[in-house]
C-alpha positions in Angstrom: 45.3 135.4 200.9 42.8 137.0 198.6 41.1 134.9 196.0 38.6 136.2 193.4 35.5 134.6 191.8 36.2 134.4 188.1 32.6 135.1 187.2 31.9 138.2 189.3 35.3 139.3 190.5 34.3 139.3 194.2 37.1 139.1 196.8 37.2 136.4 199.4 39.9 136.1 202.1 40.9 132.5 202.4 43.2 130.3 204.3 44.0 127.1 202.4 41.5 126.2 199.7 38.9 128.6 198.2 35.3 128.3 199.3 33.0 126.0 197.4 30.6 128.7 196.5 30.5 132.4 195.7 27.6 134.0 197.6 27.3 136.8 195.0 26.9 134.3 192.1 24.6 132.1 194.0 22.2 135.0 194.3 19.6 135.1 191.5 20.8 138.5 190.2 24.1 136.8 189.2 24.8 133.2 188.1 27.1 130.3 188.5 28.5 129.1 185.0 27.5 125.8 183.7 31.1 124.8 184.0 31.1 125.4 187.7 32.7 127.8 190.3 36.2 128.9 189.5 38.7 131.1 191.4 41.9 133.1 190.6 44.3 134.8 193.1 45.1 138.5 192.8 48.7 138.0 191.8 47.8 135.6 188.9 45.2 138.1 187.7 47.7 140.9 187.6 50.2 138.7 185.7 47.7 137.9 183.0 45.7 141.2 182.8 46.3 144.9 182.8 44.1 148.1 182.8 43.1 150.2 179.8 42.6 153.9 180.5 40.4 156.4 178.7 40.0 160.2 179.2 36.4 161.3 178.7 37.1 165.0 179.5 39.7 167.0 181.4 38.3 165.7 184.8 36.9 162.3 184.1 38.8 159.1 183.4 37.7 155.5 183.1 39.7 152.3 183.5 38.8 148.7 182.5 40.6 145.4 182.8 41.8 143.8 179.6 41.4 141.2 178.4 37.9 140.9 179.8 37.5 139.7 183.3 34.4 138.7 185.3 31.5 141.2 184.7 33.8 143.4 182.7 32.6 146.7 184.1 34.7 149.9 184.1 35.5 152.2 186.9 35.8 156.0 186.8 38.2 158.5 188.4 36.8 161.9 189.0 39.5 164.6 189.3 38.2 167.3 191.6 39.7 170.3 193.5 38.7 168.5 196.8 40.5 165.3 195.8 40.0 162.4 193.4 37.1 160.0 193.7 37.0 156.4 192.4 33.5 155.4 191.2 32.8 151.7 191.1 35.7 149.3 191.2 37.6 146.8 189.0 39.6 143.8 190.3 43.0 144.5 188.8 45.0 146.9 190.9 48.4 146.5 189.3 51.6 148.4 189.7 51.0 150.6 186.7 47.6 151.6 188.0 49.0 152.4 191.4 51.7 154.6 189.8 49.3 156.5 187.6 46.7 157.1 190.3 49.4 158.3 192.7 50.7 160.7 190.0 47.2 162.1 189.7 47.1 162.8 193.4 45.8 159.6 194.8 42.2 159.1 196.0 40.1 161.0 198.5 37.2 158.5 198.4 35.8 155.4 196.8 32.1 154.9 196.1 30.4 151.9 194.6 27.0 151.5 193.0 26.2 148.0 194.1 27.7 144.7 195.3 28.5 143.3 191.9 31.3 145.9 191.6 32.8 145.6 195.1 35.6 143.3 193.7 39.0 144.3 195.3 37.7 147.5 196.9 39.6 146.7 200.1 42.9 146.7 198.3 42.2 150.0 196.6 41.2 151.6 199.9 44.3 150.3 201.7 46.7 151.4 198.9 45.4 155.0 198.7 44.1 155.4 202.3 40.7 156.1 200.9 37.3 155.4 202.7 34.8 153.3 200.8 31.2 154.5 200.9 28.7 151.7 200.6 25.0 151.9 201.2 24.0 150.2 204.4 21.1 148.3 202.7 23.7 146.2 200.9 26.0 145.5 203.9 25.3 141.7 203.8 27.0 141.4 200.5 30.5 142.5 201.7 32.5 139.3 201.4 35.9 140.7 202.4 35.7 143.2 205.3 37.8 146.3 205.5 38.4 149.0 208.1 38.0 151.5 205.3 34.3 150.7 204.7 31.9 153.4 205.8 28.2 152.5 205.5 25.7 155.3 204.9 21.9 155.4 205.2 19.3 157.5 203.5 18.8 158.6 199.9 21.7 161.0 199.3 25.3 161.4 200.5 27.6 164.3 199.6 31.1 163.3 198.6 32.3 166.8 197.6 30.7 170.2 197.1 29.2 169.3 193.7 29.2 165.5 193.9 26.6 163.3 195.6 25.4 159.7 195.7 21.7 159.1 195.1 20.2 155.9 196.2 17.8 154.6 193.6 17.4 151.0 194.6 16.1 148.6 192.0 18.8 146.3 191.0 19.9 146.2 194.7 18.2 147.8 197.7 21.1 150.2 198.1 21.8 150.7 194.4 23.2 154.1 193.8 24.2 156.5 191.1 26.7 159.4 191.3 25.6 162.9 190.3 28.3 165.5 189.4 26.9 169.0 189.1 29.6 170.3 186.7 28.9 171.8 183.3 25.4 170.6 182.5 25.4 167.7 184.9 26.8 164.2 184.7 25.5 160.9 186.1 27.6 157.8 186.5 25.1 155.0 186.7 26.8 151.7 187.0 24.1 149.4 185.8 21.5 150.7 188.2 20.5 152.4 184.9 21.7 150.2 182.0 22.5 152.1 178.8 21.1 150.2 175.8 23.1 149.3 172.7 22.0 152.3 170.7 23.1 154.7 173.5 19.7 156.4 173.1 17.8 154.8 176.0 18.3 153.1 179.4 16.7 150.0 181.0 16.1 148.8 184.5 16.5 145.2 185.6 16.5 143.2 188.9 18.8 140.7 187.2 20.6 141.4 183.9 22.1 138.0 183.2 19.0 136.2 184.1 16.7 138.8 182.4 14.4 139.3 185.4 12.7 142.7 185.3 11.8 145.2 188.0 8.2 145.9 188.8 6.6 149.1 187.4 6.3 150.7 190.8 10.0 150.4 191.4 10.9 152.0 188.0 8.3 154.7 188.7 10.1 155.5 191.9 13.5 155.6 190.2 12.5 158.0 187.5 10.6 160.1 190.1 13.8 160.4 192.2 15.8 161.5 189.1 13.2 164.0 187.9 14.7 166.8 190.1 18.3 166.0 189.0 19.7 167.9 186.1 22.2 165.9 183.9 23.1 166.1 180.3 25.5 163.2 180.2 25.2 159.7 181.6 28.1 157.1 181.7 27.1 153.5 182.2 29.0 150.5 183.6 30.4 149.2 180.4 32.7 150.6 177.7 30.9 152.6 175.1 27.7 152.8 177.1 27.5 156.6 177.2 24.7 159.0 176.6 26.3 162.4 175.8 23.3 164.7 175.3 19.8 165.0 176.8 20.4 162.1 179.2 17.9 163.3 181.9 15.1 163.5 179.3 16.1 160.1 177.8 16.0 158.5 181.3 12.5 159.8 181.9 11.2 158.6 178.5 12.9 155.2 178.9 11.2 154.8 182.3 7.8 155.7 181.0 8.2 153.2 178.1 9.3 150.5 180.4 6.3 151.0 182.7 4.0 151.0 179.7 5.4 147.7 178.5 4.8 146.1 181.8 1.3 147.4 182.1 
């Protein structure tokens, strides 16, 4: 049986009682609530929650669990001529979501920015016969194994002719963003790059809930890696966290400001 951590949404396969601790939440980049560790099984979650869909353009959809669950991130579905790609993951894979994704043509692949969003990835992969691409640097954080997982190394991985993963590190050693070279370029950033409340800047943190920053040299490396990547739009991990114009220039300015504050 699969049980989920209520705080981060990570899957654990259990026989009998759930584990005492969630390894993801015990890590300093996440947290255990003051009220203690709590669990929920997948069936109960699907009975109390559903998914909200939004169309951002003709080929980009996002889905988010409502009411809020765990970290409350959104996932994206990229509709491409080579097959559909799920970027990041949410815990709730209910019957309506299965029907809608099947009607869109299923999934060719799943790619996830970092371990906080692994959630029920193994269920999505099994449902749609889709490989899961995770960076090998984060392999220790897989809490529920799957034959669909494919670890990759290096700094880039092509998922389609105009779609690639770019390892930026920072928040996690294997932390990735997705670059889609359509129109003027789109980056899906998870929270490897965190869009700020005004949607006019981004920030970079080792731990967001515990407010632990990244060192200047790491942020310098991140913005250097992105300097050669053209993108006008950036969509972050959370609803409404979108930069819809001049995103590449905004990321560069944000990185420089962050480094100046640290130094």
